[in-house]
C-alpha positions in Angstrom: 77.7 148.9 166.8 77.4 151.9 164.6 75.7 153.0 162.0 78.3 152.7 159.2 77.6 148.8 160.5 74.0 149.0 159.4 75.0 150.7 156.1 78.0 148.1 155.2 76.8 144.6 155.8 78.9 142.2 156.5 78.5 140.3 153.3 75.9 137.3 153.8 74.5 135.4 151.4 70.9 137.0 150.2 68.4 135.4 149.5 67.4 137.3 146.3 70.6 135.9 145.0 70.1 132.4 145.6 66.1 132.5 144.0 67.1 134.7 141.0 67.4 132.3 138.5 63.9 130.8 140.1 62.2 134.3 139.9 63.3 134.5 136.3 62.2 131.6 135.3 59.0 131.6 136.7 58.4 135.4 135.7 58.6 133.8 132.2 56.2 131.0 132.4 53.2 133.5 134.2 53.7 136.5 131.5 51.8 135.0 129.2 48.7 134.4 131.7 48.6 138.0 132.8 46.8 141.0 131.0 48.9 143.3 129.2 49.4 146.3 131.4 50.8 143.6 134.3 53.2 142.3 131.3 55.0 145.4 131.7 55.2 145.5 135.4 56.5 141.6 135.0 58.9 143.0 132.4 60.3 145.7 134.7 61.0 142.8 137.4 62.8 140.9 134.7 64.8 144.1 134.1 65.9 144.1 137.9 66.6 140.3 138.4 69.3 140.5 134.9 70.3 143.8 136.6 71.2 142.4 139.7 72.5 138.8 138.1 75.0 140.6 136.4 78.7 139.0 136.7 80.2 142.6 138.2 77.5 142.5 140.6 78.0 139.4 141.8 81.5 140.1 142.3 81.1 142.9 144.7 79.1 141.3 146.7 81.8 138.6 146.8 84.6 141.1 147.7 82.6 143.0 150.4 84.3 143.1 153.4 83.2 141.6 156.7 83.1 144.0 159.3 81.6 143.1 163.2 82.1 145.7 165.8 80.0 143.8 168.7 81.5 140.5 167.4 85.2 142.3 168.8 83.9 143.8 172.0 82.2 140.6 172.8 85.9 139.0 171.8 87.7 141.5 174.1 85.9 141.0 177.2 87.0 137.4 177.1 88.7 136.8 180.2 91.4 134.8 178.3 92.9 138.1 176.8 92.7 140.0 180.3 96.6 141.0 179.6 95.4 142.5 175.9 92.6 144.8 178.2 95.1 146.1 180.1 97.6 147.1 177.8 94.6 148.7 176.5 93.6 150.4 179.5 97.2 151.4 180.2 97.3 153.0 176.9 94.1 155.0 177.0 94.8 156.1 180.8 98.6 157.6 179.9 97.5 159.4 176.5 95.0 161.2 178.5 96.8 162.1 181.3 100.6 162.5 180.8 100.2 165.6 179.0 97.2 167.7 177.8 97.6 168.2 174.4 99.4 165.8 172.1 100.7 167.5 168.7 99.3 165.5 165.8 102.3 164.2 164.3 102.4 162.6 168.3 99.2 160.9 168.2 99.9 159.5 164.6 103.5 157.8 165.7 101.9 157.0 169.6 98.5 155.1 168.1 100.2 153.3 165.3 102.7 152.1 167.6 100.3 151.2 170.1 98.3 149.4 167.6 101.1 147.6 166.2 102.3 146.2 169.5 98.7 145.3 170.2 97.6 143.7 166.8 101.6 141.3 167.8 100.3 140.3 170.8 96.5 138.6 169.3 98.8 135.6 168.3 99.3 135.2 171.8 96.0 135.2 173.4 92.8 133.8 172.6 90.1 133.7 171.1 92.3 136.0 168.5 95.1 133.7 168.4 92.0 131.1 166.6 90.8 133.5 164.1 91.1 133.2 160.4 92.2 135.9 158.3 89.3 137.8 157.7 88.1 137.6 161.4 91.4 139.2 162.8 91.1 142.1 160.4 87.8 142.7 162.0 89.7 142.4 165.3 92.3 144.9 164.1 89.3 147.2 162.8 87.4 146.8 165.9 90.6 147.9 167.9 91.1 151.0 165.5 87.6 151.9 166.0 87.8 151.4 170.1 90.8 153.8 170.5 89.7 156.5 168.3 86.4 156.4 169.7 87.9 156.7 173.6 90.3 159.6 172.2 88.1 161.0 169.8 88.1 164.6 171.3 91.6 164.2 172.0 92.3 163.4 168.3 89.7 165.1 166.1 90.7 168.6 165.1 87.8 171.0 166.3 86.9 169.0 168.9 90.7 169.3 170.2 90.7 173.0 170.0 87.8 173.3 171.7 89.2 171.7 174.9 92.3 173.6 174.4 90.7 177.0 174.9 88.6 175.7 177.3 91.6 174.5 179.7 93.6 177.6 178.4 96.4 176.2 176.4 97.0 177.0 172.5 96.6 174.1 170.0 99.6 172.7 168.6 100.1 174.1 164.9 99.2 171.0 162.8 95.3 170.9 164.5 95.4 174.5 164.4 96.1 174.1 160.7 93.3 171.5 160.0 90.5 174.3 161.6 92.4 177.3 159.3 92.0 175.3 156.0 88.1 174.2 157.1 87.6 177.5 157.1 88.9 178.6 154.1 87.4 175.7 152.2 83.9 177.0 153.4 84.9 180.0 152.3 85.7 179.0 149.3 82.9 177.3 148.3 80.5 180.0 148.8 82.7 182.3 146.9 82.1 180.1 143.9 79.4 177.9 144.7 77.7 179.6 141.6 80.0 178.1 138.8 78.2 175.5 136.5 79.8 172.1 135.6 81.1 173.6 132.3 83.9 175.3 134.3 85.5 172.8 135.3 85.4 170.9 131.9 82.4 168.5 133.2 80.9 167.9 129.9 78.1 165.6 130.8 74.7 165.9 128.2 72.2 165.5 131.1 73.3 168.7 133.7 70.1 167.8 135.9 71.3 164.9 136.5 75.0 165.9 137.3 73.6 168.5 139.7 71.0 165.7 141.2 74.1 163.1 141.7 76.6 165.6 142.9 73.7 166.8 145.4 73.3 163.3 146.9 77.4 162.4 147.1 78.0 165.9 148.9 75.5 164.4 151.7 77.0 161.6 151.7 80.5 162.9 152.5 79.5 165.8 154.9 78.3 162.1 157.1 81.6 162.0 158.3 81.1 164.3 161.1 78.3 162.5 162.4 81.2 158.7 163.3 84.4 158.5 164.9 86.7 156.2 163.7 88.2 156.4 160.6 87.2 153.3 159.2 83.4 154.9 159.2 84.1 157.8 157.7 86.1 156.8 155.3 82.8 154.4 154.0 81.2 157.7 153.4 84.1 158.6 151.5 83.4 155.4 149.5 79.4 155.6 149.3 80.0 159.3 147.9 82.9 158.1 145.4 80.4 155.1 144.2 77.7 157.5 143.4 80.0 159.8 141.1 81.4 156.5 139.4 78.2 155.3 139.1 77.1 158.1 136.7 80.2 158.2 134.9 79.8 154.6 134.0 76.2 155.3 132.5 77.4 157.9 130.6 80.4 156.4 129.2 82.8 158.8 131.3 85.8 157.1 133.0 89.2 157.9 134.6 90.5 160.5 137.0 90.2 163.5 134.3 86.3 163.1 134.6 86.5 161.7 138.1 88.0 164.6 140.2 86.2 167.8 138.8 83.1 165.6 139.1 84.1 165.4 143.1 85.3 169.1 142.8 81.6 169.6 141.8 80.6 167.9 144.7 82.2 169.7 147.2 81.3 173.5 145.9 78.0 172.2 145.6 77.4 171.2 149.2 77.8 172.5 152.8 80.5 170.0 153.9 81.8 170.9 157.7 85.2 170.1 159.1 86.3 168.3 155.6 89.9 168.8 155.7 90.0 167.6 159.1 88.2 164.9 158.2 90.6 163.8 155.7 93.4 164.2 158.4 91.9 162.6 160.9 91.6 159.5 158.6 94.9 159.9 157.3 96.7 160.1 160.8 94.5 157.3 162.4 93.5 155.0 160.0 96.1 151.8 160.1 98.0 151.4 157.0 97.6 147.3 156.4 93.6 148.1 156.5 93.6 150.4 153.7 92.0 148.8 150.7 93.3 149.8 147.2 90.1 151.7 146.3 90.0 153.4 149.9 93.6 154.8 149.5 92.4 156.2 146.0 89.1 157.9 147.2 90.7 159.8 149.8 94.1 161.2 147.3 91.2 162.0 145.4 89.3 163.9 147.9 92.5 164.8 149.0 92.9 166.4 146.1 89.7 167.9 145.0 89.9 169.9 148.3 93.4 171.1 147.6 92.2 172.6 144.4 89.3 174.6 146.1 91.5 175.9 148.8 93.4 177.6 145.9 90.6 178.1 143.7 90.5 181.8 141.8 89.0 182.6 138.4 92.1 181.6 136.2 91.5 177.7 137.5 88.2 178.0 135.7 87.0 177.4 132.3 85.4 180.6 131.6 83.3 181.1 127.6 81.8 184.8 128.7 83.8 186.6 130.8 81.6 189.7 131.2 78.4 186.7 132.2 81.0 185.1 134.8 81.9 188.7 136.4 78.4 189.8 136.8 77.4 186.0 138.1 80.5 186.3 140.7 79.4 189.9 141.9 75.9 188.9 142.4 77.2 185.8 143.8 79.6 187.8 146.3 76.8 190.4 147.0 74.4 187.6 148.3 77.1 186.0 150.5 77.7 189.4 152.1 74.2 189.8 152.8 73.8 186.2 154.4 76.9 186.2 156.3 75.4 187.7 159.5 72.0 185.1 159.2 74.4 181.8 158.4 76.8 182.9 161.4 73.9 183.1 163.8 72.6 179.4 162.3 75.6 177.8 162.7 76.0 179.2 166.3 72.8 177.7 167.3 73.6 174.6 165.7 77.2 173.8 167.5 75.1 174.9 171.0 72.2 172.8 170.4 72.3 169.5 172.0 70.4 167.1 170.1 69.8 163.2 170.7 69.3 161.0 168.4 69.0 157.5 168.3 72.8 156.9 166.9 74.3 159.1 169.6 72.2 157.1 171.9 73.6 153.8 170.7 76.8 154.7 170.5 76.5 156.1 173.8 75.2 153.3 175.6 78.5 151.0 173.7 80.3 153.5 175.1 79.3 153.3 178.2 79.8 149.8 178.8 83.0 150.0 177.4 84.0 152.9 180.0 82.4 150.4 182.9 84.9 147.7 181.4 87.8 149.6 181.6 87.9 151.3 184.8 87.8 148.5 186.5 91.3 147.9 188.3 91.0 145.3 190.3 90.1 141.5 190.0 88.2 141.7 193.3 85.8 144.8 192.2 85.1 143.0 189.3 83.7 140.0 191.1 81.7 141.4 193.7 80.1 143.5 190.7 79.9 140.5 188.3 75.8 139.7 188.9 74.8 143.7 189.2 76.4 144.0 185.6 75.3 140.8 184.3 71.6 141.9 184.8 72.3 145.3 183.9 74.4 144.3 180.9 71.0 142.1 179.6 68.9 144.8 179.9 71.3 147.2 178.2 71.9 144.7 175.1 68.6 144.1 175.0 67.8 148.1 174.7 70.8 148.9 172.4 69.2 145.4 169.7 66.4 146.8 169.6 67.6 151.0 169.3 69.6 149.8 166.5 67.0 147.8 164.4 65.1 150.9 164.7 67.6 152.9 163.4 68.4 150.2 160.6 64.8 150.8 159.5 65.1 154.0 159.3 68.3 154.3 157.3 66.5 151.5 154.8 64.1 154.3 154.6 66.2 157.0 154.4 68.1 154.9 151.3 64.6 154.4 149.2 63.5 157.9 150.1 67.6 158.9 148.7 67.2 157.0 145.5 63.0 157.7 145.3 64.7 161.2 144.4 67.5 160.3 142.4 65.4 158.3 139.9 62.3 159.9 140.2 60.7 157.2 136.9 61.4 154.3 138.5 58.7 152.6 140.0 59.4 152.9 144.4 58.7 149.2 144.1 61.4 148.1 142.0 63.9 150.2 144.2 62.7 148.6 146.9 63.9 145.5 145.3 67.0 147.1 144.6 67.5 148.1 147.7 66.9 144.6 149.2 68.9 142.7 147.4 71.8 145.3 147.4 71.3 145.6 151.2 70.5 148.9 151.0 74.5 149.7 150.2 73.5 153.2 148.4 76.7 152.9 145.7 75.9 149.2 144.5 71.9 150.2 144.5 72.7 153.4 142.4 74.9 151.5 139.5 72.0 149.1 139.4 69.0 151.5 139.3 71.2 153.5 136.2 71.5 150.1 134.4 67.8 150.0 134.7 66.9 153.9 133.8 69.1 153.7 130.8 
């Protein structure tokens, strides 16, 4: 179970949703008995309740996508679906042994064909043959996550290029093109990071809010580099996009004419590594039937924004004062040159640093369990080690569960801190209430908090 599961819960009913009517009624009855200064707190509480009770928020919770990777791991280890394990193990082994480097096009076809094949086999083996539509989708998501997690160093362009270089092999043109565009993107961002929203025809009155929200959206996008599954990377894009759409909604600005410029400004205001490689990774390895409508729209919008920046020049911008713009441009170029050596040094140290965090530990433990599971070729070996593995499995499961709880608490606290920075005029208690009610999903939380702040 990785962080994205925690960030996008499984759509269970919230106690807040069931009790909100009672809470609102009780607040009104008690309000007359409180002192004036406490009445203000009750009024704020009722505002939170009203915002959370709006039809659009209820509909959003109902439509929330169910996802449980741990459930899939339990299902795939069921002895009744042993042939599925053999198919998957054979595919993984052949993928990494038959050729040192596959081209991006070949990888796309191989993995897509295998997913089509293995998904069609679900109907033939329990427990998958007994699943309903929602549960079956979860099983398909789980298999995609398993495949891309096991093969990530063979699929993700920057890591594949490192492997190829270490082996004295040249990577294919498509993967090298990803890396070249990543470098060009970073170069363009540095060249034009000084521009203002008005240069992109963003006409919001509250420019300070625009800069704050786009900054946080860029942080969400950069989190794509923390995950290995296309879905998990896609969740980062969804979170960033919902932050921007929340800003648009409460600024009375709508449509792609406004969203894409905001997305471009978000990319220019952040330091997003491997953007093109991440976009292409999602496009290549996200199974088409698993794409929801909004996901496809957000991904294509992000691709359009990145392509705009790759070709960005002065003629692409709206400039009112040419002289002033040229002066800022030259100053920025000089600053970039002066900082280049220092930035390269810091980047090299960051890449060489073998940092270990809780998310890495959880991911590694899950993948180690899968490794043990997949390398067992003979039933006899499995039987001999069965008791030993059961004992170790219980200990590991308990440790993983404990680490997941700690990770969840840490991420929830980070979400509250992020939203507190975004909405400094709102009480922390109100922000915490909204986070609990919206299950700490940053997009829905932003939408509610914008309603309250207005």
